[in-house]
C-alpha positions in Angstrom: -18.4 4.8 10.1 -18.1 2.1 7.0 -20.6 -0.5 6.7 -19.3 -4.4 6.7 -20.7 -7.0 4.9 -21.3 -8.9 7.8 -20.5 -9.4 11.7 -20.7 -12.7 13.3 -20.8 -12.7 17.2 -19.9 -15.8 18.7 -20.8 -15.6 22.8 -22.5 -17.8 25.2 -23.7 -14.9 27.6 -27.4 -14.5 26.0 -27.7 -11.0 27.8 -24.4 -9.8 26.6 -25.0 -11.3 23.2 -28.6 -9.6 23.2 -27.0 -6.1 24.0 -24.2 -6.6 21.5 -26.7 -7.2 18.5 -28.9 -4.6 20.0 -26.0 -2.0 19.6 -24.5 -3.1 16.4 -28.1 -3.0 14.6 -28.7 0.6 16.1 -25.3 1.6 14.8 -26.1 0.1 11.3 -22.5 -1.0 10.9 -23.2 -4.2 8.9 -25.5 -5.5 6.3 -26.3 -8.7 8.3 -25.2 -9.8 12.3 -25.4 -13.7 13.1 -24.9 -15.0 16.5 -23.7 -18.1 17.8 -23.6 -19.4 21.5 -20.4 -21.4 21.2 -17.3 -22.0 18.6 -19.2 -25.0 17.1 -22.1 -23.6 15.9 -20.0 -20.2 15.0 -17.9 -22.4 12.8 -21.3 -24.0 11.2 -22.1 -20.4 10.5 -18.9 -20.1 8.9 -18.9 -23.0 6.7 -22.5 -22.2 5.4 -21.6 -18.6 4.9 -18.5 -19.8 2.9 -19.8 -22.8 1.2 -19.9 -22.4 -2.8 -21.8 -20.7 -4.5 -21.7 -18.0 -1.5 -20.0 -14.8 -3.1 -17.0 -13.5 -1.8 -18.7 -11.0 0.6 -20.8 -13.5 2.1 -18.3 -14.0 4.6 -18.3 -11.9 7.6 -15.9 -9.3 7.3 -15.5 -8.9 11.4 -16.0 -11.8 14.1 -16.7 -10.9 17.8 -15.5 -13.9 19.7 -16.0 -14.7 23.5 -13.2 -16.9 24.7 -14.7 -19.0 27.4 -17.8 -21.0 26.1 -19.0 -24.3 26.4 -18.9 -27.3 23.8 -15.9 -25.3 21.8 -14.4 -22.4 23.3 -12.9 -19.3 21.4 -9.4 -20.8 21.6 -10.7 -23.9 19.8 -12.6 -21.8 17.3 -9.5 -19.8 16.4 -7.4 -22.9 16.1 -10.1 -24.2 13.5 -10.0 -20.6 11.6 -6.2 -20.8 11.4 -6.8 -24.2 9.2 -9.2 -22.4 6.5 -7.8 -21.5 3.2 -5.8 -18.4 3.2 -8.4 -16.7 0.7 -11.1 -17.5 3.4 -8.9 -16.0 6.1 -8.3 -13.0 4.4 -11.9 -12.2 4.3 -12.4 -12.1 8.2 -10.8 -9.9 11.1 -11.2 -12.0 14.4 -11.8 -9.5 17.6 -11.6 -10.8 20.8 -14.6 -9.8 23.5 -13.3 -10.1 27.0 -14.1 -9.6 30.6 -10.6 -10.1 32.1 -7.3 -11.9 31.0 -5.1 -14.0 32.7 -1.3 -14.4 31.8 -2.2 -18.2 30.6 -5.1 -16.8 28.0 -2.5 -14.0 26.6 0.2 -17.1 25.9 -2.5 -19.0 24.1 -3.5 -16.4 22.1 -0.1 -16.1 20.4 0.3 -16.9 16.7 -3.6 -17.3 16.7 -5.5 -15.0 14.0 -6.8 -12.2 16.1 -6.9 -8.7 15.3 -7.2 -7.1 18.7 -8.8 -7.2 22.2 -11.8 -5.2 23.2 -13.2 -5.5 27.0 -16.8 -6.2 27.3 -19.2 -4.5 27.3 -19.4 -3.2 23.9 -20.0 0.5 23.3 -20.2 2.7 20.3 -16.9 4.2 21.2 -15.4 1.0 20.9 -16.8 -0.1 17.9 -15.6 2.7 16.2 -12.4 1.8 17.6 -12.8 -1.7 15.9 -13.7 -0.2 12.6 -10.9 2.5 12.6 -8.3 -0.9 13.7 -6.9 1.0 16.6 -6.8 -2.2 19.0 -4.6 -3.5 21.5 -3.2 -7.0 20.9 -2.0 -9.6 23.2 1.2 -8.8 25.0 4.1 -10.5 23.8 5.3 -13.1 25.9 8.9 -13.0 27.3 10.6 -9.6 25.9 10.4 -6.5 28.1 9.0 -3.5 26.7 12.2 -1.5 28.3 15.0 -4.1 26.9 16.5 -3.0 23.8 15.2 -3.9 20.3 16.1 -2.8 17.2 13.9 -0.2 15.2 13.4 0.4 11.5 11.2 3.4 10.2 10.5 3.9 6.4 8.1 5.3 4.1 6.5 4.1 0.9 3.8 5.2 -1.7 0.9 2.8 -2.7 1.1 1.6 -6.3 -2.7 2.5 -6.4 -5.1 4.0 -3.9 -6.4 1.4 -1.2 -10.0 1.2 -0.3 -10.7 1.4 3.2 -11.7 -2.5 3.5 -8.0 -3.1 1.7 -6.1 -1.4 4.6 -8.3 -2.9 7.2 -7.5 -6.6 5.7 -3.7 -5.3 5.7 -4.0 -4.3 9.3 -5.0 -8.0 10.0 -2.6 -9.8 8.0 0.4 -7.3 9.4 -0.5 -8.2 13.2 -0.8 -12.0 12.4 2.5 -12.1 10.7 4.4 -10.2 13.4 3.2 -11.4 16.7 5.2 -14.7 16.2 8.1 -12.9 15.3 7.8 -10.8 18.5 7.8 -7.6 16.0 5.5 -4.7 17.4 5.5 -1.0 15.9 3.2 1.4 14.1 1.9 1.3 10.5 0.0 4.7 9.1 -1.7 5.2 5.7 -2.8 8.3 4.8 -3.0 9.9 1.0 -1.3 7.0 -0.7 1.6 7.4 1.6 2.8 4.5 4.2 4.8 5.2 7.3 5.7 2.1 9.3 8.1 1.6 12.4 9.2 -2.1 12.9 10.9 -2.8 16.2 11.9 -6.2 17.6 14.8 -8.7 17.2 17.1 -7.2 14.6 17.3 -10.3 12.3 13.3 -10.6 12.4 12.7 -6.9 11.7 15.3 -7.3 8.8 13.5 -10.0 7.2 10.4 -8.7 7.7 11.2 -5.3 6.1 13.1 -7.5 3.1 9.8 -9.2 2.5 7.8 -5.7 2.6 10.2 -4.3 0.0 8.9 -6.8 -2.7 5.4 -6.2 -1.7 3.6 -5.0 -4.9 1.0 -2.8 -3.1 3.6 0.0 -2.9 6.7 1.4 -4.1 9.3 4.1 -3.5 10.4 2.2 -0.4 12.8 4.7 1.4 14.4 3.6 4.9 14.2 6.7 7.0 16.1 5.8 10.1 17.7 2.5 11.7 18.2 2.5 15.5 19.9 -0.7 17.8 19.0 -1.3 21.1 16.3 1.1 21.6 13.7 0.6 24.4 10.1 -0.7 22.7 7.7 1.7 21.8 4.8 0.3 20.2 3.7 -2.9 22.1 0.5 -2.9 20.7 0.2 -2.5 17.0 -1.9 0.4 15.5 -3.1 1.7 12.1 -4.1 5.0 11.4 -6.4 5.1 8.3 -6.3 7.6 5.9 -9.5 9.7 6.5 -7.9 10.9 9.6 -7.1 14.5 9.6 -5.7 15.2 12.9 -3.1 18.1 13.3 -0.7 15.0 14.6 -1.1 12.7 11.5 -0.6 16.0 9.3 2.5 17.2 10.8 3.8 13.2 10.8 3.7 13.0 7.3 5.0 16.5 6.4 7.9 15.5 8.6 8.2 12.2 6.8 8.3 13.3 3.4 10.7 15.8 3.9 13.1 13.9 6.0 16.1 12.2 3.6 17.1 8.7 4.1 19.2 7.8 6.9 18.5 11.4 8.8 19.1 10.1 12.6 17.8 13.6 13.9 15.1 13.3 11.6 14.3 9.9 12.5 14.2 10.5 15.9 11.8 13.4 15.4 9.7 11.5 13.3 9.5 8.7 16.1 8.0 11.1 18.6 5.5 12.1 15.9 4.4 8.6 15.5 3.8 8.2 18.9 2.0 11.4 19.0 0.1 10.5 16.4 -1.1 7.3 17.7 -2.0 9.1 21.0 -4.3 11.3 19.0 -6.0 8.4 17.1 -6.8 6.6 20.5 -8.2 9.7 22.0 -10.5 10.1 18.8 -11.5 6.4 19.0 -12.2 6.8 22.7 -14.1 10.1 22.5 
């Protein structure tokens, strides 16, 4: 497991916070673990860590956040973090720790800067899932997963190899940017290649893809398949990291790189492989 510069735990449950900190220290996943009992204290810690002349790495890369707390709850904390300068927001990934979620909570989370949801209690397997980025995100309000959406599949090559931390940051940015547009899908990175399936309202998908094509972090962007009125396949957003070497991921990339643009049969085959790859990643994260 890669080691993070820091983790901020914001949780008012003293027992839960103690057990979480003990696990994180045992796994040695971060250089420092800082705890706060509510959102107000959590923001104070962030302001201290981000205050000049603190170096860029002083910001915790991961925030583990409880939602229901006194003084300032998790929703208020996320709202405040959304107003931080972009440079500071990009150095953090917010993961919500939950005991249960109601529909009203899910609605309130829409548009807030979170990377995923993890049920309490935290375990070693769940920590591995967090570090790999294989987390469920809040269900989008309104759209029926069985209702027709527009899907677009492409691959591209990174202009330079991405460090794992950069891929993790890209995951967080992708989730935040696409939640409001009701876009879901899957993004896989391996050996300098990206494969991405976008699905959602056609106008939103095409606008997102247009922005993606202009991103200087990759080149050789090739559209593999477009399909209107398809069932939504990927309600959560997932990312496979380059270190994953499961057979499904290897088959996925072999099929992608051998498929010509616009090959509808190949596109259907690749879509099936994407689902298989995500399943393999989930199995590995939960095992």
